[in-house]
C-alpha positions in Angstrom: 0.4 0.5 0.4 1.6 3.5 -1.0 2.4 5.8 2.2 1.0 8.9 3.0 3.0 11.7 4.7 1.5 14.9 6.0 2.8 17.7 4.7 3.3 20.1 7.5 3.9 23.5 8.2 4.2 26.6 10.4 3.9 29.8 8.7 1.7 32.8 8.6 -1.2 31.2 11.1 -4.5 32.6 10.1 -5.1 35.8 12.6 -8.0 38.5 11.2 -10.7 35.7 11.5 -8.8 32.9 14.0 -9.6 29.5 15.0 -12.7 30.6 16.7 -15.0 31.5 13.6 -17.6 29.1 15.7 -18.5 29.9 19.1 -18.8 26.7 21.9 -22.5 26.6 20.7 -21.8 25.5 17.3 -19.3 23.5 18.4 -21.2 21.7 20.4 -24.2 21.4 18.0 -22.0 20.0 15.2 -20.7 17.1 17.7 -24.3 16.2 18.7 -26.2 16.2 15.2 -23.4 15.3 12.9 -24.1 18.9 11.0 -23.6 22.6 10.9 -24.6 25.3 8.9 -22.8 28.3 8.8 -24.8 31.5 7.3 -22.9 33.7 4.8 -19.3 32.7 5.1 -18.8 33.9 1.0 -20.2 37.1 0.2 -22.6 37.6 -3.2 -20.1 38.5 -5.4 -17.2 35.3 -4.0 -20.5 33.2 -4.4 -21.5 34.4 -8.1 -18.0 33.9 -9.0 -17.8 30.4 -7.7 -20.6 29.4 -9.6 -19.4 31.4 -13.0 -16.0 29.3 -12.1 -17.9 26.1 -12.0 -20.1 26.7 -15.4 -17.0 27.5 -17.3 -15.2 24.3 -15.7 -18.1 22.3 -16.7 -18.9 24.0 -20.1 -16.8 20.9 -21.8 -15.9 17.2 -21.1 -13.5 16.5 -19.0 -10.2 14.7 -20.2 -9.2 13.2 -16.7 -9.5 10.1 -16.5 -12.1 9.2 -13.3 -13.9 12.4 -13.9 -17.5 12.1 -14.8 -19.2 13.8 -17.7 -23.2 13.4 -17.3 -26.2 14.5 -19.1 -29.9 15.4 -19.0 -29.6 15.9 -15.2 -27.4 13.2 -14.5 -24.0 14.0 -12.1 -20.8 15.8 -13.6 -17.7 15.4 -11.3 -14.3 17.3 -11.3 -11.6 16.5 -9.2 -8.1 17.3 -7.4 -9.7 21.1 -7.9 -6.4 22.9 -6.5 -4.4 21.5 -8.7 -6.5 21.4 -12.1 -8.0 24.5 -11.6 -6.0 27.6 -10.6 -9.2 29.5 -10.5 -10.4 27.8 -7.4 -7.4 28.1 -5.1 -8.5 31.4 -3.7 -10.6 29.6 -1.7 -7.2 28.1 0.7 -6.5 31.7 1.3 -10.3 32.7 2.2 -10.0 33.4 6.1 -14.0 32.6 7.1 -13.7 29.1 5.2 -10.2 27.8 6.2 -11.1 29.6 9.9 -14.5 27.2 9.7 -12.7 24.1 9.0 -9.9 24.8 12.1 -13.1 25.5 14.5 -13.9 22.0 14.1 -10.8 20.0 13.3 -8.5 22.6 15.3 -5.3 24.7 14.6 -3.7 21.7 12.7 -6.6 20.7 10.7 -5.8 18.1 7.6 -7.0 18.9 4.1 -7.6 15.2 2.5 -6.7 14.7 -1.1 -10.7 14.5 -1.8 -12.2 17.6 -2.9 -14.6 17.6 -5.9 -17.0 19.5 -7.8 -20.8 18.5 -8.7 -22.8 19.4 -11.6 -26.1 18.1 -11.0 -26.7 14.7 -9.9 -28.7 13.5 -6.9 -27.3 11.1 -4.5 -29.3 8.6 -2.3 -29.0 8.1 1.5 -25.5 6.8 2.7 -22.4 7.4 5.1 -19.1 8.7 3.3 -17.6 6.3 5.7 -19.6 3.4 4.5 -17.0 2.2 1.5 -14.6 1.3 3.4 -16.6 -0.2 6.5 -18.4 -2.6 3.9 -14.5 -3.6 3.3 -13.8 -4.0 6.8 -12.3 -0.8 7.8 -13.3 0.3 11.3 -11.1 3.0 12.3 -13.8 5.5 11.7 -15.2 4.5 15.0 -11.9 5.3 16.9 -12.7 7.8 19.5 -10.1 10.3 17.9 -11.6 10.1 14.3 -13.0 13.1 13.0 -13.7 13.8 9.4 -16.2 16.0 7.9 -16.8 17.5 4.3 -16.8 21.4 4.1 -19.7 22.1 1.2 -20.6 25.0 -0.7 -23.7 25.0 -2.6 -23.8 27.4 -5.1 -27.7 27.7 -5.1 -30.6 27.7 -2.4 -31.8 24.4 -1.0 -35.4 24.1 -1.8 -38.3 22.2 -3.4 -35.7 21.3 -6.4 -33.2 20.5 -4.4 -30.0 22.0 -4.2 -28.6 21.3 -0.6 -28.1 18.4 1.8 -30.4 16.4 3.8 -29.0 14.7 7.0 -30.6 12.4 9.8 -29.1 14.5 12.9 -27.3 12.0 15.4 -26.9 9.3 12.7 -23.0 9.8 12.9 -23.1 8.4 16.4 -25.3 5.1 15.3 -23.8 1.9 13.3 -24.1 2.1 9.8 -27.2 0.4 8.4 -26.4 0.9 5.1 -23.0 -0.5 4.5 -24.2 -3.7 4.9 -27.4 -4.1 2.7 -25.6 -5.1 0.0 -24.8 -8.0 1.3 -26.2 -9.6 4.5 -29.5 -7.3 5.0 -30.0 -7.8 1.4 -30.0 -11.4 1.3 -31.9 -11.7 4.7 -34.7 -9.5 3.1 -34.5 -11.6 0.1 -35.0 -15.1 1.8 -37.8 -13.4 4.2 -39.6 -12.8 0.8 -39.3 -16.1 -1.0 -40.6 -17.4 2.5 -43.3 -15.2 2.5 -42.5 -13.6 5.6 -42.4 -10.1 4.1 -44.7 -8.9 1.2 -42.0 -6.3 -0.5 -38.4 -5.2 0.2 -38.9 -1.6 1.1 -36.1 0.6 0.5 -33.9 2.1 3.2 -35.7 5.8 3.6 -35.0 7.6 7.2 -37.0 10.5 8.2 -34.5 13.1 7.4 -33.6 16.7 7.7 -33.1 19.5 4.7 -30.6 21.4 5.9 -31.9 25.3 4.9 -28.7 26.6 3.3 -28.9 29.7 1.1 -26.2 31.2 -1.1 -23.0 31.6 0.5 -23.6 29.6 3.1 -21.3 26.9 4.6 -22.2 23.2 5.3 -20.1 21.1 7.7 -21.0 17.6 7.8 -19.4 14.4 10.0 -18.4 11.4 7.7 -20.3 9.3 9.5 -23.9 10.9 9.3 -26.3 9.6 7.0 -27.5 11.6 4.5 -28.3 12.4 0.5 -28.4 15.6 -2.1 -32.0 16.9 -1.1 -34.3 15.2 -4.1 -36.2 17.6 -6.5 -39.9 17.4 -6.8 -41.2 16.5 -10.0 -39.4 17.5 -13.4 -35.6 18.3 -13.5 -34.9 21.6 -12.0 -34.3 24.6 -14.5 -31.5 26.0 -12.5 -28.5 23.7 -12.5 -26.9 22.8 -9.2 -23.1 22.8 -8.0 -21.5 22.3 -5.2 -18.1 22.1 -3.9 -16.8 19.5 -1.6 -13.7 19.3 0.6 -12.7 16.7 2.7 -11.3 17.9 6.2 -9.6 15.9 9.4 -7.7 16.3 12.9 -4.5 16.3 12.0 -4.1 12.5 13.0 -2.9 9.1 11.8 -6.5 8.3 10.6 -6.2 10.9 8.1 -3.5 8.9 6.8 -5.5 5.7 7.0 -8.3 7.3 4.8 -6.1 8.5 2.4 -4.5 5.2 2.2 -7.7 3.5 1.7 -9.2 6.0 -1.1 -5.7 5.5 -3.0 -7.0 1.7 -3.8 -10.6 2.5 -5.0 -10.7 2.1 -8.6 -12.4 5.5 -9.4 -10.1 7.6 -7.9 -8.0 7.8 -11.0 -6.3 11.7 -9.8 -4.2 9.8 -7.7 -2.1 9.4 -10.6 -2.0 13.1 -11.2 2.1 13.9 -10.7 2.6 15.9 -8.6 -0.8 15.5 -6.9 -0.3 19.4 -5.5 1.9 21.3 -7.3 4.4 23.6 -6.1 2.1 26.7 -6.4 -0.2 24.8 -4.0 1.8 24.1 -1.8 3.3 27.3 -1.5 0.0 28.7 -0.6 -0.6 26.1 1.6 2.5 27.1 3.5 1.7 30.6 3.3 -1.6 29.7 5.1 -0.6 27.4 7.6 -2.6 24.2 5.7 -1.3 21.1 6.0 -2.0 18.7 3.0 -2.4 15.0 3.7 -0.3 13.3 0.6 
């Protein structure tokens, strides 16, 4: 297995916004519920720039192996954003954005090489730890495991989707989804054959739609059950865009997770040479960011 290392830098800590961007009540809410909506992290102008940048990025099909080029409402994805798309690197220096991350993960927060942009597409219920758990990895249940996504949705979440649904508190509950394709599904199929049940009901928990607006930031624990907020009826007229950045406490689990995703067949961007350019590393160094490689 490929070894990982943390790029540790101790230069130019962020001062104006600090690492207390979130108050204690917000931090408690995040750890209790598994998610947090942080309002007005980005200005109207910054949000408009991000949306325009993504429109331009998705305007033509990607030639990078592993990216998805969807159509007719299906999902399109772009990966390894800061190396491949210099126009997005200003986010690394955005004081409020970085301070929100450090408020949860600490001054030495680590950024995992799992950052992506999505256009359209509506994923179903899952945990971001489900993949490794279904393959026998259990480090996500260690007491010092703390990984979360910092998500920027570039439209208001409403009846046509555009944001995130979550099951509050489910980050502290066993994963009922990871084993379903195997044990649970087989058990249901056997019960159906024996006439013990009439049909197999899909997993459909009672979720909460986070009411984000343009400019907000959504933080959600890797272990929380979540999905893209579905649209009602026909496909929405407004194209949905979102950015996701995987964040972690700076510990061995950040390395374990990165080692794991390196083995996943769809993660072709790990073949990028280099994974992080010198320019990206220089910006990270100047802003006291830690990048996992």
